[in-house]
C-alpha positions in Angstrom: 0.0 0.0 0.0 1.4 3.4 -1.0 1.9 6.1 1.8 0.4 9.5 1.0 3.0 12.1 1.6 2.1 15.4 3.0 2.6 18.6 0.8 2.1 21.9 2.8 3.5 25.3 3.5 6.6 25.4 5.8 5.8 27.3 9.1 9.3 28.7 9.1 10.1 29.8 5.5 6.6 29.8 3.8 7.5 27.5 0.9 5.4 24.8 -0.3 7.1 21.3 -0.2 6.8 17.8 1.0 6.8 18.2 4.7 8.8 14.9 5.5 11.8 16.1 3.2 11.7 20.0 3.3 14.8 21.9 4.2 14.7 25.7 4.6 17.0 27.5 2.3 19.6 29.7 4.2 18.7 33.3 5.2 20.6 36.2 3.2 20.4 39.8 4.2 19.9 42.1 1.2 19.3 45.7 0.3 19.7 48.3 -2.6 22.9 50.1 -2.6 21.1 53.4 -2.0 18.7 52.0 0.9 19.6 51.6 4.6 16.7 48.9 5.1 17.9 45.4 5.0 15.6 42.6 4.2 15.9 38.9 5.0 15.5 36.6 1.8 15.8 32.8 1.8 17.9 31.5 -1.3 20.4 28.8 -2.0 23.2 31.3 -2.7 23.7 35.1 -3.1 22.8 35.2 -6.7 19.5 33.8 -6.1 18.9 35.8 -3.1 19.7 39.0 -5.2 17.2 37.8 -7.9 14.5 37.0 -5.3 14.9 40.4 -3.4 14.7 42.3 -6.9 11.7 40.3 -8.0 10.0 41.0 -4.4 11.0 44.7 -4.7 9.8 45.1 -8.2 8.0 48.6 -8.5 6.1 48.7 -11.9 6.4 52.7 -11.6 10.2 52.5 -11.3 12.5 53.4 -14.2 14.5 50.3 -14.9 15.5 51.8 -18.2 18.3 53.4 -16.3 20.1 50.2 -16.4 21.7 48.1 -13.8 21.0 48.7 -9.9 23.5 47.5 -7.2 22.3 45.1 -4.4 24.2 44.4 -1.3 23.9 40.8 -0.2 25.5 39.0 2.9 24.9 36.1 5.0 24.1 37.4 8.7 27.2 38.4 10.5 29.4 38.5 7.3 30.6 41.3 5.1 28.3 42.3 2.2 29.1 41.8 -1.5 27.7 44.0 -4.2 25.7 42.3 -7.2 24.5 44.2 -10.2 20.9 43.4 -11.1 18.8 44.4 -14.1 15.4 43.6 -15.4 14.3 42.3 -18.9 11.3 43.6 -20.6 9.5 40.8 -22.4 7.0 41.6 -25.2 3.9 39.4 -25.0 1.2 39.1 -27.6 -2.4 38.0 -27.4 -5.0 37.5 -29.9 -8.8 37.3 -30.0 -11.3 36.6 -32.6 -13.2 39.7 -33.9 -16.5 39.8 -35.5 
């Protein structure tokens, strides 16, 4: 008889996963270069932490056309490392029948 595995949201990190095998990703401390406010992001490495932070911070009114922005990322208690982050605009088409 096959055992049903539980799939639920982790109470610690909020990710959905199988509760019997889930391991929370490490915490990274991230902020924009010009911002004093640090935010904690869970990610497997600094690059993913930078990308997740930028995605979570995305402001559709911001002017990303100015190019790259700098993000500072570090593990708690360590020195920060600068990462350049930029967004990519993707054109999307849709169609509908007209009568």
